[in-house]
KEKE-3310 file (N, C-alpha, C; in steps of 0.2 Angstrom, whole numbers, plus 5000, padded with zeros to 4 digits):
npx = (5246:5250:5251:5261:5271:5271:5206:5179:5174:5159:5156:5156:5166:5178:5180:5181:5193:5202:5203:5208:5220:5227:5230:5237:5249:5254:5254:5254:5246:5233:5235:5238:5226:5217:5224:5226:5215:5204:5207:5212:5220:5235:5249:5264:5275:5276:5280:5271:5261:5253:5242:5236:5219:5210:5201:5197:5182:5179:5168:5160:5162:5173:5180:5181:5190:5190:5203:5217:5228:5243:5251:5267:5281:5282:5281:5276:5264:5258:5246:5231:5222:5207:5200:5186:5177:5163:5150:5136:5122:5121:5113:5116:5130:5134:5131:5141:5153:5157:5160:5171:5180:5181:5186:5198:5205:5205:5213:5226:5227:5228:5225:5212:5207:5193:5190:5179:5176:5167:5159:5148:5140:5128:5128:5140:5136:5127:5135:5143:5136:5135:5137:5127:5129:5123:5130:5132:5138:5147:5150:5152:5162:5164:5176:5173:5176:5170:5165:5164:5174:5185:5197:5195:5207:5216:5228:5242:5255:5251:5245:5257:5263:5255:5249:5241:5230:5225:5222:5212:5203:5199:5192:5181:5174:5163:5164:5177:5185:5196:5202:5205:5214:5224:5228:5233:5244:5251:5256:5265:5279:5280:5285:5276:5265:5256:5250:5243:5234:5227:5221:5213:5205:5199:5191:5182:5167:5157:5155:5167:5177:5176:5181:5193:5199:5199:5207:5219:5223:5228:5239:5256:5264:5258:5261:5271:5275:5271:5261:5252:5247:5241:5230:5223:5220:5211:5201:5196:5191:5181:5173:5169:5162:5151:5145:5141:5132:5122:5117:5121:5127:5144:5155:5168:5177:5174:5177:5191:5194:5192:5200:5212:5214:5224:5222:5218:5209:5201:5195:5188:5179:5171:5166:5157:5148:5143:5133:5121:5120:5112:5117:5132:5141:5138:5146:5158:5154)
npy = (5539:5532:5535:5541:5553:5556:5563:5583:5585:5591:5585:5568:5560:5568:5568:5555:5552:5560:5554:5542:5545:5549:5536:5530:5538:5536:5521:5514:5522:5516:5505:5511:5518:5508:5501:5512:5520:5512:5501:5488:5473:5471:5465:5470:5483:5478:5481:5492:5492:5497:5486:5477:5480:5472:5457:5440:5431:5420:5408:5420:5435:5450:5458:5474:5483:5498:5502:5492:5487:5479:5471:5467:5457:5459:5447:5438:5442:5447:5451:5458:5473:5479:5493:5503:5517:5525:5535:5536:5526:5510:5496:5485:5487:5485:5471:5466:5467:5456:5447:5453:5452:5438:5434:5440:5434:5420:5422:5426:5419:5423:5433:5445:5461:5472:5488:5502:5518:5532:5548:5552:5551:5544:5535:5528:5521:5512:5504:5498:5488:5470:5459:5447:5432:5421:5410:5397:5401:5411:5427:5443:5456:5472:5485:5501:5518:5533:5551:5552:5544:5551:5562:5580:5590:5603:5608:5614:5607:5594:5592:5594:5582:5572:5573:5566:5562:5574:5580:5571:5574:5587:5586:5578:5584:5598:5616:5623:5635:5635:5623:5623:5634:5628:5617:5624:5631:5621:5614:5622:5620:5609:5599:5593:5601:5607:5597:5590:5600:5601:5588:5589:5600:5594:5584:5592:5599:5612:5624:5622:5622:5636:5642:5636:5642:5656:5655:5650:5660:5670:5664:5660:5651:5649:5659:5656:5652:5639:5636:5646:5642:5630:5635:5643:5634:5626:5634:5637:5625:5624:5634:5631:5619:5624:5632:5621:5614:5623:5622:5630:5634:5632:5640:5635:5646:5653:5644:5643:5656:5656:5645:5649:5660:5666:5674:5675:5684:5688:5676:5673:5683:5680:5667:5671:5679:5669:5663:5670:5674:5673:5668:5661:5671:5682:5682:5689:5702)
npz = (5453:5437:5424:5411:5403:5387:5346:5360:5343:5335:5323:5319:5313:5315:5329:5331:5324:5331:5343:5340:5335:5347:5352:5342:5342:5354:5360:5372:5381:5381:5389:5401:5403:5406:5417:5427:5428:5427:5434:5429:5428:5420:5409:5416:5412:5398:5381:5370:5355:5340:5332:5317:5315:5309:5309:5305:5303:5295:5288:5287:5289:5288:5302:5309:5320:5329:5335:5339:5351:5355:5368:5373:5365:5347:5340:5349:5357:5374:5378:5372:5367:5363:5356:5356:5349:5354:5351:5352:5358:5351:5348:5339:5337:5350:5351:5342:5349:5357:5347:5341:5352:5354:5341:5340:5351:5346:5336:5341:5353:5366:5381:5380:5381:5381:5378:5379:5374:5378:5375:5382:5397:5399:5388:5390:5402:5397:5388:5397:5403:5406:5392:5386:5378:5365:5366:5378:5394:5389:5393:5389:5395:5394:5397:5401:5397:5402:5403:5417:5422:5418:5423:5427:5424:5432:5436:5430:5431:5432:5419:5411:5415:5411:5397:5387:5394:5399:5387:5383:5393:5391:5379:5384:5393:5398:5395:5404:5411:5420:5418:5405:5404:5412:5404:5392:5398:5404:5393:5388:5387:5379:5366:5358:5358:5349:5342:5353:5356:5344:5344:5355:5352:5341:5347:5355:5360:5353:5362:5370:5361:5357:5369:5370:5359:5363:5374:5369:5361:5369:5375:5379:5371:5359:5351:5342:5325:5322:5331:5329:5316:5320:5328:5319:5309:5316:5319:5306:5302:5312:5308:5295:5298:5305:5296:5287:5296:5297:5285:5274:5258:5253:5242:5230:5229:5241:5251:5249:5252:5266:5271:5268:5276:5290:5300:5316:5323:5313:5308:5320:5320:5308:5312:5322:5315:5307:5314:5312:5298:5282:5270:5264:5258:5265:5275:5272:5270)
capx = (5244:5256:5251:5267:5271:5273:5206:5175:5170:5152:5156:5158:5173:5184:5181:5184:5200:5206:5204:5212:5227:5231:5233:5242:5255:5257:5249:5254:5241:5228:5236:5238:5219:5215:5227:5226:5208:5199:5209:5212:5227:5238:5256:5268:5281:5276:5280:5264:5261:5246:5242:5231:5213:5205:5201:5192:5177:5177:5166:5156:5164:5179:5178:5186:5190:5193:5210:5219:5234:5246:5256:5272:5285:5278:5280:5273:5261:5256:5239:5228:5217:5202:5197:5180:5175:5156:5147:5129:5121:5120:5113:5119:5137:5135:5131:5147:5159:5159:5163:5178:5185:5182:5190:5205:5207:5206:5219:5232:5227:5231:5220:5210:5203:5189:5189:5175:5177:5161:5159:5142:5139:5122:5130:5145:5132:5124:5140:5146:5132:5138:5134:5126:5128:5119:5134:5132:5144:5151:5147:5157:5161:5168:5178:5170:5178:5166:5167:5164:5180:5191:5197:5196:5214:5216:5234:5247:5260:5248:5244:5263:5265:5250:5246:5236:5224:5223:5219:5205:5198:5196:5187:5176:5170:5160:5168:5179:5191:5202:5205:5208:5220:5229:5230:5237:5250:5255:5259:5270:5286:5280:5287:5270:5259:5252:5247:5238:5229:5223:5217:5208:5200:5195:5186:5178:5160:5157:5157:5173:5181:5176:5185:5200:5202:5200:5213:5225:5225:5231:5244:5263:5267:5254:5263:5275:5272:5267:5255:5247:5244:5236:5224:5220:5217:5206:5195:5194:5187:5175:5168:5166:5157:5146:5141:5138:5127:5116:5114:5123:5132:5150:5158:5175:5181:5173:5181:5198:5196:5192:5205:5219:5215:5227:5221:5213:5204:5196:5191:5183:5173:5167:5163:5152:5144:5140:5127:5115:5119:5108:5121:5140:5143:5137:5152:5163:5151)
capy = (5538:5529:5538:5544:5558:5554:5567:5580:5589:5590:5580:5562:5558:5571:5566:5548:5552:5563:5549:5537:5548:5548:5529:5529:5541:5532:5515:5513:5526:5512:5501:5516:5520:5502:5500:5517:5523:5506:5495:5482:5470:5469:5463:5475:5484:5476:5486:5492:5494:5497:5481:5477:5479:5468:5450:5437:5426:5416:5410:5425:5442:5453:5463:5480:5487:5505:5502:5486:5488:5473:5472:5462:5457:5459:5440:5434:5447:5444:5453:5463:5478:5481:5500:5505:5524:5525:5541:5535:5519:5506:5489:5481:5487:5481:5464:5464:5467:5449:5443:5456:5449:5431:5433:5441:5428:5415:5424:5427:5414:5427:5437:5451:5466:5476:5495:5506:5525:5535:5555:5554:5546:5539:5530:5524:5517:5506:5499:5495:5482:5464:5457:5440:5430:5415:5404:5396:5403:5417:5433:5448:5462:5478:5490:5508:5525:5539:5557:5551:5541:5555:5568:5587:5592:5610:5609:5614:5602:5588:5592:5593:5575:5567:5577:5563:5562:5581:5581:5567:5578:5593:5583:5574:5588:5604:5622:5624:5640:5634:5617:5625:5638:5623:5614:5628:5632:5614:5611:5627:5618:5602:5599:5591:5605:5609:5591:5589:5605:5599:5583:5592:5604:5589:5581:5596:5602:5619:5629:5621:5625:5643:5643:5634:5648:5662:5654:5649:5667:5674:5660:5662:5647:5649:5665:5653:5650:5632:5637:5650:5638:5626:5639:5645:5628:5623:5639:5636:5619:5625:5639:5627:5614:5628:5633:5615:5612:5627:5621:5635:5632:5636:5639:5634:5652:5655:5639:5645:5662:5654:5641:5653:5665:5664:5679:5672:5689:5688:5670:5673:5687:5676:5662:5674:5680:5663:5661:5673:5675:5669:5665:5661:5677:5688:5682:5694:5709)
capz = (5445:5434:5417:5410:5398:5380:5344:5355:5339:5333:5317:5322:5310:5318:5336:5331:5322:5336:5348:5337:5335:5353:5353:5337:5344:5360:5361:5380:5384:5381:5395:5406:5405:5410:5424:5431:5429:5427:5438:5426:5428:5413:5410:5419:5408:5392:5376:5367:5348:5337:5327:5312:5318:5305:5311:5301:5306:5289:5281:5287:5286:5291:5308:5309:5326:5329:5337:5343:5354:5357:5373:5373:5359:5341:5337:5354:5362:5380:5379:5367:5369:5358:5358:5352:5351:5353:5353:5353:5359:5345:5350:5334:5338:5356:5350:5339:5353:5359:5341:5341:5357:5352:5335:5341:5355:5342:5331:5345:5358:5371:5384:5376:5385:5377:5380:5375:5376:5376:5377:5386:5403:5398:5383:5394:5406:5393:5386:5403:5405:5403:5386:5387:5371:5364:5368:5385:5397:5386:5394:5387:5400:5392:5402:5398:5400:5400:5407:5425:5424:5416:5428:5425:5426:5433:5438:5424:5431:5430:5412:5409:5416:5408:5392:5384:5399:5399:5381:5383:5398:5387:5374:5387:5398:5396:5396:5411:5410:5424:5415:5398:5405:5414:5398:5388:5402:5405:5387:5385:5385:5376:5359:5354:5361:5344:5341:5358:5355:5338:5346:5360:5348:5337:5351:5359:5358:5350:5367:5372:5355:5358:5375:5368:5354:5367:5379:5366:5358:5374:5378:5377:5366:5353:5346:5337:5319:5322:5336:5325:5311:5323:5330:5313:5306:5320:5318:5299:5302:5316:5304:5289:5301:5307:5290:5285:5300:5295:5278:5270:5253:5252:5235:5230:5231:5248:5255:5248:5256:5273:5273:5267:5281:5296:5305:5321:5325:5307:5308:5325:5318:5304:5316:5326:5310:5304:5318:5310:5291:5278:5265:5266:5255:5270:5280:5270:5269)
cpx = (5250:5256:5257:5266:5273:5281:5201:5171:5163:5152:5160:5165:5179:5185:5184:5191:5205:5208:5209:5219:5231:5234:5238:5249:5258:5253:5249:5249:5235:5229:5235:5230:5216:5217:5226:5219:5203:5201:5209:5219:5230:5246:5260:5274:5282:5276:5273:5265:5254:5247:5236:5224:5208:5206:5195:5188:5175:5173:5161:5158:5170:5176:5183:5185:5192:5201:5211:5227:5237:5251:5261:5276:5280:5277:5276:5270:5258:5248:5237:5223:5213:5199:5192:5178:5167:5153:5140:5128:5118:5119:5116:5127:5138:5136:5137:5153:5161:5163:5170:5183:5186:5187:5197:5208:5209:5213:5226:5233:5230:5225:5218:5205:5199:5188:5185:5175:5171:5161:5153:5141:5133:5124:5135:5141:5130:5129:5143:5142:5135:5134:5133:5125:5124:5123:5134:5138:5148:5147:5153:5156:5166:5170:5177:5173:5174:5168:5168:5171:5186:5191:5198:5202:5215:5223:5239:5252:5257:5247:5251:5265:5261:5246:5241:5230:5221:5219:5212:5200:5195:5191:5181:5171:5168:5165:5170:5186:5197:5206:5208:5214:5226:5232:5234:5244:5254:5258:5264:5276:5286:5281:5281:5264:5254:5247:5241:5233:5224:5219:5212:5203:5196:5190:5181:5172:5161:5159:5164:5178:5182:5181:5192:5203:5203:5206:5219:5228:5229:5237:5251:5265:5264:5256:5268:5271:5268:5261:5250:5243:5239:5230:5220:5216:5211:5200:5192:5189:5180:5170:5165:5161:5151:5141:5137:5132:5121:5114:5116:5128:5138:5153:5165:5179:5180:5177:5188:5199:5196:5198:5212:5220:5218:5227:5216:5207:5198:5192:5186:5177:5168:5163:5157:5146:5140:5134:5121:5114:5115:5111:5128:5143:5143:5143:5157:5161:5154)
cpy = (5537:5532:5542:5548:5554:5556:5565:5585:5587:5585:5574:5560:5561:5569:5559:5548:5555:5558:5544:5539:5548:5541:5528:5532:5538:5527:5513:5516:5521:5508:5505:5517:5514:5501:5506:5520:5518:5500:5488:5479:5468:5468:5470:5476:5481:5481:5486:5494:5493:5491:5481:5476:5475:5460:5446:5432:5421:5410:5416:5432:5444:5458:5468:5484:5494:5505:5495:5487:5481:5475:5466:5462:5456:5452:5436:5439:5443:5445:5458:5467:5480:5488:5502:5512:5524:5531:5541:5527:5516:5499:5484:5481:5484:5474:5461:5463:5460:5445:5446:5452:5442:5430:5434:5436:5422:5416:5424:5422:5417:5431:5443:5455:5471:5483:5499:5513:5529:5543:5557:5549:5541:5534:5525:5519:5511:5501:5496:5489:5475:5462:5449:5437:5423:5408:5403:5397:5408:5423:5438:5454:5467:5482:5497:5514:5530:5545:5556:5548:5545:5561:5575:5589:5600:5612:5609:5608:5595:5587:5591:5585:5570:5571:5573:5563:5569:5582:5577:5571:5584:5591:5580:5578:5594:5610:5623:5629:5638:5628:5619:5629:5633:5619:5618:5629:5626:5612:5616:5625:5611:5603:5597:5595:5606:5603:5589:5594:5603:5593:5585:5595:5599:5586:5585:5598:5609:5624:5628:5623:5633:5645:5641:5640:5654:5661:5654:5656:5671:5670:5662:5658:5647:5655:5662:5652:5644:5633:5641:5646:5633:5629:5641:5639:5625:5628:5639:5630:5620:5629:5635:5622:5618:5630:5627:5613:5616:5626:5626:5633:5636:5634:5637:5640:5654:5650:5641:5651:5660:5650:5644:5659:5662:5669:5677:5677:5689:5682:5670:5677:5683:5670:5665:5676:5674:5660:5664:5674:5671:5666:5666:5668:5683:5688:5688:5701:5714)
cpz = (5441:5426:5416:5404:5391:5379:5339:5350:5337:5328:5320:5320:5313:5325:5336:5329:5327:5341:5346:5337:5341:5355:5348:5339:5350:5362:5369:5383:5385:5388:5401:5408:5409:5416:5429:5433:5430:5431:5435:5426:5421:5414:5411:5414:5401:5386:5373:5360:5345:5332:5322:5316:5314:5307:5307:5304:5300:5291:5281:5285:5290:5297:5308:5315:5325:5330:5341:5345:5357:5363:5373:5366:5353:5339:5343:5359:5368:5381:5373:5370:5363:5360:5353:5354:5349:5356:5355:5355:5353:5347:5345:5335:5344:5355:5346:5343:5355:5353:5340:5346:5356:5346:5336:5346:5351:5338:5335:5350:5364:5374:5380:5381:5380:5381:5376:5378:5373:5379:5381:5391:5402:5393:5386:5398:5403:5390:5391:5405:5402:5397:5386:5380:5371:5365:5375:5388:5395:5388:5393:5392:5397:5398:5398:5401:5397:5404:5414:5427:5421:5420:5424:5428:5426:5435:5432:5425:5430:5422:5409:5409:5413:5402:5388:5388:5399:5393:5380:5388:5395:5382:5377:5391:5395:5397:5403:5410:5414:5421:5408:5399:5408:5408:5393:5392:5403:5399:5384:5383:5382:5369:5355:5356:5355:5342:5347:5358:5349:5340:5351:5356:5344:5341:5355:5356:5356:5356:5370:5367:5356:5364:5374:5364:5358:5371:5375:5362:5363:5378:5375:5371:5359:5348:5341:5331:5318:5326:5332:5320:5314:5325:5324:5309:5310:5319:5311:5299:5306:5311:5298:5292:5303:5301:5287:5289:5299:5288:5273:5265:5253:5246:5236:5232:5238:5253:5255:5252:5264:5275:5272:5272:5287:5301:5310:5323:5319:5307:5314:5323:5313:5307:5320:5321:5307:5308:5315:5302:5287:5272:5266:5263:5260:5275:5278:5268:5273)
residu = (MET:ARG:ILE:ARG:MET:LEU:THR:PHE:ARG:ASP:MET:PRO:SER:ASN:ARG:HIS:ASP:ALA:LEU:GLY:ALA:LEU:PHE:ASP:GLU:ARG:PRO:ALA:PHE:ALA:ALA:GLU:ILE:LEU:THR:ASP:LEU:LEU:ARG:VAL:GLU:LEU:PRO:VAL:GLY:ALA:PRO:ALA:ARG:VAL:MET:ASP:GLY:THR:PHE:ASN:THR:ARG:PRO:SER:SER:ASP:LEU:GLN:ALA:ASP:LYS:VAL:ILE:ALA:LEU:GLY:PRO:ALA:GLN:ASP:PRO:ALA:HIS:ALA:ILE:ILE:ILE:GLU:PHE:GLN:GLN:GLU:TRP:ASP:ALA:ARG:LYS:ARG:ASP:GLN:LEU:PRO:ARG:TYR:ALA:ALA:ALA:LEU:TRP:LEU:LYS:LEU:GLN:ARG:PRO:VAL:THR:LEU:LEU:VAL:ILE:CYS:PRO:LYS:ASP:ALA:VAL:ALA:SER:ARG:TYR:ALA:GLU:PRO:ILE:HIS:THR:LYS:LEU:PRO:GLY:TYR:ILE:CYS:GLN:PRO:PHE:VAL:LEU:GLY:PRO:ASN:GLN:ILE:PRO:VAL:ILE:THR:ASP:PRO:SER:GLU:VAL:ALA:ALA:HIS:PRO:GLU:LEU:ALA:THR:LEU:GLY:ILE:GLY:ALA:HIS:GLY:PRO:ASP:ARG:LYS:ALA:THR:GLU:ALA:PHE:THR:SER:GLY:LEU:ALA:ASN:ASN:ASP:TYR:ALA:GLY:ARG:TYR:TYR:GLU:HIS:ALA:TYR:GLY:MET:ALA:THR:THR:PRO:VAL:LYS:ARG:LEU:LEU:GLU:GLU:THR:MET:LYS:SER:SER:THR:TRP:ILE:VAL:SER:PRO:PHE:GLY:LYS:GLU:GLN:LEU:ALA:GLU:GLY:MET:GLN:ARG:SER:LEU:LEU:ALA:GLN:LEU:ASN:ALA:ARG:GLY:LEU:GLU:VAL:SER:ALA:ALA:GLU:ARG:GLU:ARG:ILE:THR:SER:CYS:SER:ASP:ALA:ASP:GLN:LEU:GLU:GLU:TRP:VAL:GLN:ARG:ALA:VAL:THR:ILE:GLU:ALA:THR:ALA:ASP:LEU:PHE:SER)
# end
């Protein structure tokens, strides 16, 4: 495995943002996914950078990809990778993907690879199908990364060596205490541990969030002020999302009380109460 060391929440925007942040912070991760997990041949050793994801098909419209990574020199890239994050099947979105690839190829005149990341196996399988266009001879074949292609990492040393992949795995799979403990332990000496935790928390489902919170509370590095802040912020977001999902109105004062609380035990108690309360005010009774 050549992946080198250097964000899924229930709310789509947070999962989407957390995923995007992984590639913003280290664009080479996109190339490593394609070469190491999906066996795609790409330029070896080419520097990677995030580039503008807007490309135009005038006179029709602008296209906005989730993320575009260029491999090679800024003025003369050798290859481009379009990344799309798709949580659900969308036939209209699928039909746009060949346009994305064609428009970027016309703009750069360089090979373009399309990578679609999906949090569900069933969705990933559908996006992996070849896309037949109405242009004779043009068949677009996306490379798709779903849970089946993302390993569950249970060795802390592997987490330390491949933190982005470990973060992606926490977000892509269901609750796994061994994997969560390895994730926490493996990041103990990583200067960016808080960010990886935040991205994993942002991508995780609610059961995984609970396990992360439980594991992080008993970890060694989370006792730092920065770690405590990350844990508290994650629990605050989880609580507010839960109240929103239940249709409970949150006043400005109640929101302020939640977001200003840094006590993980208190936040955990509120999260548990939020399951059964009839009004947000009952949280604080």
